[in-house]
C-alpha positions as CSV (number, residue, x, y, z in Angstrom):
1,X,-13.2,-30.5,-29.9
2,X,-10.6,-27.7,-30.3
3,X,-8.2,-27.0,-27.4
4,X,-9.2,-23.5,-26.4
5,X,-6.3,-21.3,-26.7
6,X,-3.8,-20.5,-23.7
7,X,-4.4,-17.3,-21.8
8,X,-1.4,-15.4,-20.3
9,X,-1.6,-13.0,-17.9
10,X,-1.1,-9.8,-20.6
11,X,-0.2,-9.6,-24.2
12,X,-0.2,-7.4,-26.9
13,X,-2.8,-6.4,-29.0
14,X,-1.0,-6.1,-32.7
15,X,-3.6,-5.4,-35.6
16,X,-3.2,-4.9,-39.5
17,X,-2.4,-1.2,-39.2
18,X,0.5,-1.5,-37.1
19,X,2.2,-3.7,-39.0
20,X,1.7,-1.3,-42.1
21,X,3.4,1.2,-39.5
22,X,6.6,-0.5,-39.3
23,X,7.0,-1.7,-42.4
24,X,6.7,2.3,-43.9
25,X,9.6,2.8,-41.3
26,X,11.2,0.5,-42.6
27,X,10.8,1.7,-45.9
28,X,11.8,5.2,-44.7
29,X,15.1,7.0,-44.6
30,X,15.7,7.0,-41.0
31,X,15.5,3.9,-39.1
32,X,16.6,5.5,-35.8
33,X,17.5,9.3,-34.2
34,X,14.5,10.7,-37.2
35,X,11.6,12.3,-37.4
36,X,9.1,9.4,-36.0
37,X,10.8,9.9,-32.7
38,X,10.0,13.4,-32.1
39,X,6.3,12.6,-33.9
40,X,6.0,10.2,-31.3
41,X,7.1,12.1,-28.1
42,X,4.5,14.7,-29.3
43,X,1.8,12.6,-29.4
44,X,2.4,11.3,-25.8
45,X,2.8,14.8,-24.3
46,X,-0.1,15.8,-25.9
47,X,-2.5,12.5,-24.7
48,X,-1.1,13.0,-21.1
49,X,-1.4,16.8,-21.0
50,X,2.7,17.0,-20.0
51,X,4.8,20.0,-22.0
52,X,7.3,17.7,-22.7
53,X,8.2,14.1,-23.6
54,X,11.4,12.3,-24.2
55,X,11.6,8.9,-25.5
56,X,13.9,5.9,-24.3
57,X,15.0,2.4,-25.4
58,X,12.9,1.0,-22.6
59,X,11.1,2.1,-19.1
60,X,14.1,0.8,-16.8
61,X,16.1,3.5,-19.0
62,X,13.7,6.4,-18.3
63,X,14.4,5.5,-14.4
64,X,17.8,5.6,-14.8
65,X,17.7,8.6,-16.8
66,X,15.5,10.7,-14.5
67,X,18.0,9.9,-11.8
68,X,20.9,11.9,-13.7
69,X,18.8,14.2,-14.5
70,X,17.7,15.4,-10.8
71,X,22.0,14.9,-10.2
72,X,21.2,11.5,-7.9
73,X,24.1,10.0,-6.8
74,X,26.4,9.1,-3.8
75,X,25.4,10.3,-0.8
76,X,21.8,10.5,-1.7
77,X,19.0,8.4,-0.5
78,X,16.1,7.4,-3.2
79,X,12.8,5.9,-1.3
80,X,10.8,3.3,-3.3
81,X,7.9,1.1,-2.3
82,X,9.1,-2.4,-1.9
83,X,6.6,-3.8,-4.2
84,X,7.2,-3.1,-7.4
85,X,9.4,-4.3,-10.2
86,X,13.1,-4.3,-9.3
87,X,14.1,-1.5,-11.5
88,X,12.3,0.8,-9.8
89,X,15.0,0.4,-6.6
90,X,17.7,-0.6,-9.3
91,X,17.9,2.8,-11.1
92,X,18.9,4.5,-7.7
93,X,21.9,2.0,-7.3
94,X,22.7,2.6,-11.0
95,X,23.9,6.2,-9.9
96,X,25.4,5.4,-6.6
97,X,22.9,6.2,-4.2
98,X,21.0,4.1,-1.7
99,X,17.1,2.6,-0.9
100,X,15.5,3.4,1.4
101,X,12.4,0.9,1.0
102,X,8.5,2.4,2.1
103,X,5.9,-0.2,2.7
104,X,2.3,-0.5,0.8
105,X,-1.0,-0.5,1.6
106,X,-2.0,-4.5,2.4
107,X,-5.4,-3.9,-0.1
108,X,-3.8,-1.8,-3.0
109,X,-0.2,-2.5,-2.9
110,X,0.4,1.1,-3.0
111,X,2.8,3.6,-1.4
112,X,0.7,5.9,0.9
113,X,1.4,8.9,2.7
114,X,1.7,7.0,6.0
115,X,3.8,4.1,4.5
116,X,6.2,7.3,3.2
117,X,6.3,9.0,6.3
118,X,7.5,5.8,8.2
119,X,10.5,5.7,5.3
120,X,11.1,9.1,5.9
121,X,11.6,8.8,9.3
122,X,13.7,5.6,8.7
123,X,15.9,7.9,6.3
124,X,16.3,10.6,9.1
125,X,19.9,12.6,9.1
126,X,20.3,11.3,5.5
127,X,20.0,13.6,2.0
128,X,16.7,12.1,0.7
129,X,16.6,13.1,-2.9
130,X,13.9,11.4,-4.9
131,X,10.7,9.6,-3.6
132,X,9.5,7.0,-6.7
133,X,5.9,5.8,-6.0
134,X,4.3,3.4,-8.3
135,X,1.2,3.6,-9.8
136,X,0.6,-0.6,-8.9
137,X,-1.5,-2.0,-12.1
138,X,-2.5,1.3,-13.2
139,X,-4.3,2.5,-9.7
140,X,-2.8,6.1,-9.2
141,X,-1.4,6.9,-6.0
142,X,-2.0,10.0,-3.8
143,X,0.0,12.1,-6.0
144,X,-0.8,15.3,-3.4
145,X,-0.3,13.8,0.0
146,X,3.2,12.5,-1.1
147,X,4.2,15.6,-2.5
148,X,3.4,17.5,0.4
149,X,5.5,15.1,2.4
150,X,8.6,14.9,-0.3
151,X,8.8,18.9,-0.6
152,X,8.7,18.8,3.3
153,X,12.1,16.5,2.9
154,X,13.4,18.7,0.3
155,X,13.1,15.5,-2.0
156,X,11.5,15.6,-6.0
157,X,8.7,13.5,-6.9
158,X,9.2,10.7,-9.4
159,X,6.0,9.0,-10.9
160,X,6.6,5.1,-11.9
161,X,4.1,4.8,-14.4
162,X,4.5,1.7,-16.7
163,X,1.3,0.0,-15.8
164,X,-0.4,3.6,-16.0
165,X,-0.9,4.6,-19.1
166,X,-4.6,6.1,-19.4
167,X,-5.2,6.3,-16.1
168,X,-6.8,9.0,-14.3
169,X,-7.8,10.2,-10.7
170,X,-9.5,13.3,-9.0
171,X,-7.8,14.4,-5.8
172,X,-10.1,17.2,-4.0
173,X,-12.0,18.7,-7.2
174,X,-9.1,18.6,-9.4
175,X,-8.7,15.9,-12.2
176,X,-5.7,15.1,-13.3
177,X,-4.1,12.8,-15.8
178,X,-1.2,10.4,-15.1
179,X,1.9,11.7,-16.9
180,X,0.7,15.0,-16.5
181,X,3.4,16.2,-14.3
182,X,1.4,18.7,-12.0
183,X,2.5,16.9,-8.9
184,X,6.0,15.3,-9.9
185,X,8.9,16.3,-11.7
186,X,8.6,13.6,-13.9
187,X,6.6,10.6,-14.6
188,X,8.4,7.2,-16.5
189,X,6.1,5.2,-19.1
190,X,6.8,1.2,-20.5
191,X,5.4,0.3,-23.7
192,X,7.0,-4.0,-23.0
193,X,4.4,-6.1,-24.8
194,X,2.0,-6.6,-21.6
195,X,2.0,-2.9,-21.0
196,X,-1.3,-1.0,-22.3
197,X,0.3,0.1,-25.7
198,X,3.3,-1.7,-27.1
199,X,6.6,-0.5,-29.2
200,X,8.5,-3.9,-28.7
201,X,10.3,-2.3,-26.0
202,X,10.8,1.1,-25.1
203,X,10.1,3.6,-22.7
204,X,9.0,7.3,-22.2
205,X,9.6,10.4,-19.9
206,X,6.8,13.2,-19.6
207,X,8.0,16.5,-17.9
208,X,7.1,20.5,-17.4
209,X,10.2,21.2,-17.3
210,X,12.5,22.1,-20.1
211,X,15.4,22.0,-19.1
212,X,15.1,18.6,-17.4
213,X,13.5,17.6,-20.9
214,X,16.6,19.0,-22.3
215,X,19.5,17.0,-20.3
216,X,17.3,14.0,-20.6
217,X,17.6,14.0,-24.5
218,X,21.4,15.0,-24.1
219,X,21.9,11.8,-21.4
220,X,19.9,9.1,-23.8
221,X,22.7,10.1,-26.5
222,X,26.2,9.9,-24.8
223,X,25.5,13.2,-23.2
224,X,26.1,14.8,-26.3
225,X,24.8,18.0,-27.6
226,X,25.3,20.6,-30.8
227,X,26.1,24.1,-30.1
228,X,24.4,26.2,-31.6
229,X,25.7,28.2,-34.1
230,X,28.2,25.9,-34.4
231,X,29.3,23.5,-37.9
232,X,26.5,21.0,-39.0
233,X,29.2,18.2,-37.6
234,X,30.4,19.6,-34.1
235,X,29.2,18.1,-31.0
236,X,29.9,18.1,-27.6
237,X,30.0,15.9,-24.4
238,X,29.5,17.9,-21.0
239,X,29.3,14.6,-19.3
240,X,29.0,11.2,-19.8
241,X,25.4,9.7,-20.9
242,X,24.4,6.0,-22.3
243,X,23.0,5.2,-25.8
244,X,19.4,4.9,-24.6
245,X,17.7,6.2,-28.0
246,X,14.4,4.6,-29.1
247,X,14.4,3.9,-32.8
248,X,11.9,5.4,-35.4
249,X,10.6,1.6,-35.8
250,X,9.7,1.6,-32.7
251,X,8.5,4.8,-32.4
252,X,5.9,4.0,-35.5
253,X,4.7,1.2,-33.7
254,X,3.9,3.1,-30.7
255,X,2.3,5.8,-32.9
256,X,0.2,3.5,-34.6
257,X,-0.7,2.0,-31.0
258,X,-1.4,5.3,-28.9
259,X,-4.1,5.8,-31.7
260,X,-5.9,2.9,-30.4
261,X,-5.7,3.8,-26.4
262,X,-8.8,5.0,-25.6
263,X,-10.2,1.8,-27.4
264,X,-7.6,-0.8,-25.6
265,X,-8.6,1.5,-22.6
266,X,-12.3,1.1,-22.6
267,X,-12.1,-3.0,-23.2
268,X,-9.5,-2.8,-20.6
269,X,-12.4,-1.2,-18.1
270,X,-14.9,-3.5,-19.5
271,X,-13.3,-6.8,-18.8
272,X,-11.9,-5.7,-15.3
273,X,-16.1,-4.6,-14.8
274,X,-16.9,-8.2,-15.7
275,X,-14.4,-9.7,-13.4
276,X,-15.5,-7.7,-10.5
277,X,-19.1,-8.8,-11.1
278,X,-17.9,-12.5,-11.3
279,X,-15.7,-12.5,-8.7
280,X,-18.1,-11.0,-5.9
281,X,-19.6,-13.8,-5.3
282,X,-16.0,-16.0,-4.2
283,X,-16.0,-13.5,-1.8
284,X,-14.6,-12.7,1.3
285,X,-12.1,-15.7,0.0
286,X,-11.1,-13.8,-3.3
287,X,-11.1,-10.2,-3.9
288,X,-9.9,-7.5,-6.2
289,X,-7.2,-5.4,-5.3
290,X,-8.4,-2.1,-3.7
291,X,-8.5,1.0,-5.7
292,X,-8.1,3.8,-3.9
293,X,-10.4,6.7,-3.6
294,X,-10.4,9.2,-6.3
295,X,-8.4,6.2,-8.7
296,X,-9.7,6.0,-12.4
297,X,-7.1,3.3,-13.3
298,X,-6.9,1.6,-16.5
299,X,-5.6,-1.6,-15.7
300,X,-2.7,-2.8,-16.8
301,X,-3.0,-5.8,-13.9
302,X,-6.2,-8.0,-12.7
303,X,-4.7,-8.6,-9.7
304,X,-6.8,-10.6,-7.1
305,X,-6.0,-10.8,-3.5
306,X,-6.9,-15.0,-2.6
307,X,-7.1,-16.1,1.2
308,X,-4.8,-19.4,0.3
309,X,-5.1,-21.0,4.2
310,X,-8.8,-20.3,4.2
311,X,-9.2,-21.8,0.9
312,X,-6.9,-25.0,1.7
313,X,-4.8,-24.8,-1.2
314,X,-1.5,-23.0,-1.8
315,X,-0.6,-20.3,-4.4
316,X,1.7,-22.8,-6.4
317,X,-1.2,-25.6,-6.5
318,X,-3.6,-22.7,-8.0
319,X,-0.9,-21.6,-10.0
320,X,-0.7,-24.9,-11.7
321,X,-4.5,-26.1,-11.7
322,X,-5.3,-23.1,-13.7
323,X,-2.4,-23.7,-15.9
324,X,-3.8,-27.0,-16.4
325,X,-7.4,-25.2,-17.8
326,X,-5.3,-22.6,-20.1
327,X,-4.8,-20.0,-18.1
328,X,-2.0,-18.1,-16.8
329,X,-1.2,-16.1,-14.3
330,X,1.7,-14.6,-12.5
331,X,2.5,-12.7,-9.2
332,X,3.1,-9.0,-9.1
333,X,5.9,-8.6,-7.1
334,X,8.0,-10.5,-4.7
335,X,9.0,-7.3,-2.5
336,X,12.0,-6.0,-3.6
337,X,13.5,-5.6,-0.2
338,X,13.7,-9.3,0.4
339,X,16.1,-10.0,-2.7
340,X,19.7,-11.4,-1.9
341,X,21.2,-8.4,-2.9
342,X,19.1,-6.0,-0.6
343,X,18.7,-8.3,1.9
344,X,23.0,-8.0,2.1
345,X,23.0,-4.3,2.0
346,X,20.2,-3.1,4.2
347,X,19.7,-6.3,6.3
348,X,16.2,-7.9,7.2
349,X,13.1,-5.3,6.9
350,X,10.0,-6.1,8.5
351,X,7.5,-4.1,6.2
352,X,4.1,-6.3,7.3
353,X,1.9,-4.4,4.3
354,X,4.2,-5.6,1.8
355,X,4.4,-9.1,3.1
356,X,0.3,-8.9,3.1
357,X,0.1,-7.7,0.1
358,X,3.0,-10.6,-1.1
359,X,1.1,-13.9,0.5
360,X,-2.4,-13.2,-1.4
361,X,-1.9,-11.6,-4.9
362,X,-2.2,-13.2,-8.0
363,X,-2.1,-11.3,-11.2
364,X,-5.3,-13.2,-13.7
365,X,-5.3,-12.7,-17.8
366,X,-6.5,-9.0,-18.9
367,X,-5.6,-7.4,-22.5
368,X,-7.8,-5.6,-24.9
369,X,-8.0,-9.2,-26.9
370,X,-9.8,-11.3,-24.4
371,X,-13.4,-11.6,-25.2
372,X,-16.2,-11.9,-22.1
373,X,-16.7,-15.3,-22.1
374,X,-12.5,-15.5,-21.5
375,X,-13.4,-13.5,-18.3
376,X,-16.0,-16.2,-17.7
377,X,-13.8,-18.8,-18.5
378,X,-10.6,-17.6,-16.4
379,X,-12.9,-17.2,-13.5
380,X,-14.8,-20.6,-14.1
381,X,-11.1,-22.4,-13.7
382,X,-10.0,-20.3,-10.6
383,X,-13.3,-21.5,-8.8
384,X,-12.2,-24.7,-9.5
385,X,-8.6,-24.2,-8.5
386,X,-9.7,-22.9,-5.1
387,X,-12.1,-26.3,-4.7
388,X,-15.8,-23.7,-4.8
């Protein structure tokens, strides 16, 4: 009997037209800093409904650029949810700002107006410059509620949205698409291979502010600009930037992938619905992470919350048993405030929502190349791993 392939928690979907797009870019005149970059930026801006999009070398670079473009620096504070990848907090430290960690809803993993309000109280007396909510798994945070609090504190809202390309939400009677920036200054995306579309590595910032977009473009390329009317070789550097450019090769792949976003989104939603159906009988020991009211996600991560103690199994046991059956899993995320660097800098911090999320979360396979019976296989393996 042929062994079934291992199912990772996420993977890219690369098809013949993606390969053809990259080959065409390799044969073109520009491998980097060419017209395909602008074409990809335009396509992303149009897809999410933003006025501007600025490509960068990866999602972490976009966050760093966002902090620099906003002038965040020493003496400033950025508020970040503890349940996120390291980069959301680290981008503040890159520019010398301090981090105040917000707790999260224990069932969704998301920053909420309540947890932001608590973080703002803990930041009292300091200059809060930016608030960086994360659309964890692809679910959309309460942007209007968070923006109201950020505005009141004199802070700018920057969406960390690497999980949420294609996600939408309805707030009141107003529909929005993640990245349209109607409630934020900027939104940051990642195109790492496990994300909704892939460029290999790559990221994008969207904004409706033309001045911010121009500053982002300068900062991603050493801080250089070319003065209007000057000779064609002349460039100026008003401030140091970085080499955070995204090559045309990657952008060619991104354009081909972006054309499939609706198909990828539909497949992810169908797979998530099948998970929901098959996991329901395992409740309350196992349940899907909660989607907040109004969120219409294209899930990047399929995360379940498991009562490991009630199942008389450790998470390590479950991960190992799943792997033995060819099913990959992952944990998203270890709360950032518990990392050694941040503990040493800010001391021990009790965030009960983040702790409760971390103690129960486990991410299961979800990617467009999965078949329906792959979901059945994963759920059967999980049942066995938990002793159902």
